[in-house]
C-alpha atoms as one frame of an Amber mdcrd trajectory, in Angstrom:
protein
 138.439  75.822  97.063 136.913  74.402 100.001 135.944  75.974 103.272 137.189
  73.040 106.006 136.914  73.861 110.254 139.326  72.772 111.831 138.458  70.432
 114.776 140.927  68.073 115.780 142.920  68.961 118.203 146.940  68.446 116.711
 145.886  69.322 113.024 144.056  72.965 114.866 147.588  73.005 116.970 149.517
  72.978 113.718 147.518  75.118 111.380 147.356  77.308 114.675 150.673  77.480
 115.396 151.700  77.772 112.105 148.550  80.477 111.223 150.138  82.743 114.337
 154.042  82.314 112.704 152.296  83.924 109.510 150.626  86.833 110.804 153.341
  87.771 113.173 156.550  87.073 111.649 159.419  86.195 112.935 160.253  89.894
 114.718 157.440  89.646 117.008 158.996  88.702 120.241 156.472  86.201 122.297
 153.745  87.477 120.291 153.001  84.368 118.763 153.613  81.720 121.736 150.666
  84.511 123.998 148.235  84.184 120.750 148.933  80.401 119.598 148.540  79.306
 123.905 146.019  81.041 124.915 144.017  80.734 121.660 144.069  77.275 122.751
 143.624  76.577 126.228 141.254  79.570 126.515 139.335  80.432 123.520 138.514
  76.834 121.993 138.749  75.451 124.927 135.861  77.914 125.849 134.368  77.067
 122.671 134.746  80.472 120.768 137.231  80.489 118.435 136.618  78.018 114.982
 139.701  78.092 112.819 139.344  77.735 109.588 141.240  75.923 106.252 141.116
  77.681 102.664 142.460  74.024 100.795 142.419  72.881  97.758 140.363  69.942
  95.410 143.569  67.453  97.544 142.767  68.522 100.645 146.138  70.627 100.532
 145.528  74.064 102.588 145.633  77.362 101.361 144.670  80.005 103.608 143.400
  80.385 107.752 141.256  82.368 109.384 141.576  82.558 113.629 137.375  83.727
 113.901 136.822  84.854 117.564 132.914  85.608 118.938 131.428  88.379 120.239
 130.521  87.937 124.278 127.141  87.294 123.015 127.788  84.945 120.210 126.057
  86.546 117.918 128.948  87.689 115.470 131.937  86.328 114.839 135.815  88.509
 113.427 138.116  87.709 111.904 140.857  87.939 114.263 143.346  86.529 112.043
 144.457  85.104 108.384 147.286  84.080 106.687 147.420  83.204 102.021 149.789
  79.918 102.125 150.046  80.103  98.854 150.591  83.213  96.612 147.527  82.326
  94.984 144.753  85.358  96.450 143.254  82.085  98.476 143.151  83.743 101.629
 140.500  86.931  99.166 139.271  84.078  98.296 138.441  82.522 102.035 137.274
  85.523 103.071 135.218  85.655 100.696 133.394  83.191 100.959 132.995  83.735
 104.626 132.032  87.317 104.418 128.609  84.933 101.779 128.242  82.528 105.029
 129.273  83.576 108.626 128.176  87.105 110.500 131.427  88.418 109.671 133.053
  91.195 111.623 136.777  92.928 111.262 138.923  95.419 112.054 141.515  98.043
 110.051 142.792 100.611 111.160 144.323 101.375 106.911 142.548 102.541 103.071
 144.575  99.872 102.247 143.198  96.813 104.505 139.690  97.933 103.665 139.776
  97.873 100.058 140.724  94.314 100.596 137.594  93.282 102.426 135.821  95.181
 100.569 136.475  93.507  98.137 135.794  90.255 100.232 132.010  91.353 100.391
 132.437  93.368 103.180 129.377  96.429 102.297 128.814  97.764 106.006 131.635
  99.738 107.490 131.829 102.276 110.420 134.420 104.351 112.683 135.516 102.493
 115.455 137.591 103.828 118.429 141.675 104.498 118.209 141.652 105.107 114.049
 140.314 102.485 113.235 137.036 100.759 111.225 135.070  97.531 110.743 133.646
  96.303 108.943 130.463  94.096 108.694 129.327  90.970 106.242 125.659  91.097
 105.120 124.775  88.646 107.828 125.832  89.421 110.605 123.215  91.391 112.742
 124.194  94.501 114.495 123.057  97.532 112.295 124.472 100.236 113.841 128.361
 100.522 115.591 126.237 100.632 119.106 124.831  97.464 118.708 128.180  95.770
 117.505 129.611  93.787 121.365 132.264  93.285 122.094 134.723  90.873 121.052
 135.872  87.308 123.549 139.861  88.512 123.847 142.656  87.389 125.615 143.879
  88.558 128.484 147.535  88.686 126.839 149.017  89.795 130.104 148.782  86.975
 132.104 149.793  84.891 129.584 153.097  85.958 129.778 153.176  86.731 132.750
 152.538  82.858 133.925 155.478  82.412 131.363 157.759  84.848 133.024 156.747
  83.170 136.467 156.762  80.058 135.571 159.732  78.556 133.291 158.169  75.157
 132.972 155.003  76.361 131.800 156.957  78.494 129.234 158.779  75.733 127.268
 155.573  73.507 126.974 153.986  75.815 125.787 156.592  76.865 123.313 157.631
  72.660 122.407 153.829  72.895 122.103 154.032  76.179 119.234 157.675  74.168
 117.718 155.531  70.464 117.412 153.100  72.307 115.244 154.919  73.698 113.176
 156.991  70.774 112.570 153.613  68.710 112.332 151.565  71.002 110.117 149.702
  68.635 107.679 149.535  68.937 103.847 146.343  68.115 103.214 143.095  68.512
 105.314 140.052  65.446 105.408 137.019  67.400 105.134
C-alpha cells in the first residue's frame, strides 16, 4: 500500500464526501454534510487539514483518513478514517501514518484503543469524558498537559447557516452528492 495526500480539489472533495458517507452512514442526519461542508470551506481553506488515501499498486483507493492540525501546528489528530475494501487497508494506512506523522487519536472504547495499539500508537493518556488519547512516537507532547487542542469546526454555526440559507444548504448538498458520484477509481501520486 502506498500513502497519497489528495491535493487536487475535485478528487479531494470526492474522497471527503465518500469518507463522510462511510464514517457516518445513511442514518446520521445532516452530520456527514456538515462535516463535509465545514472541512471544505474552513479546514482545507485554512490549510489545517490533510486528506490521505492508502492506494493499491493501480492507485485504487483502499482506505481514507482525515488529519487535522492542533492549534500549535505541531501535532495532527486523526479525526476520521474508513476502509473502502474489507482487506485491512485502514489499519495499514493508519500504521503508515503512525510512523510518519505526529499523530493523535481519541477513543472511547477498549476495542478502539486495541485497534490503534495494533497500528503502532503506544503512548496513552486519560482524557476528558471517559476518552483515551493515544500518541504516536513522533508526537512532540510528553504528557497530556502538553497537548494542544485540535482545530475544530463550529458545527452548530454550519447548521444555523443551512437552516437560514436554503440556497447554501442546497449548494452544499449538491456538492456532497457530486463528490459521491465522482469518487475516483484511481488516485495519481
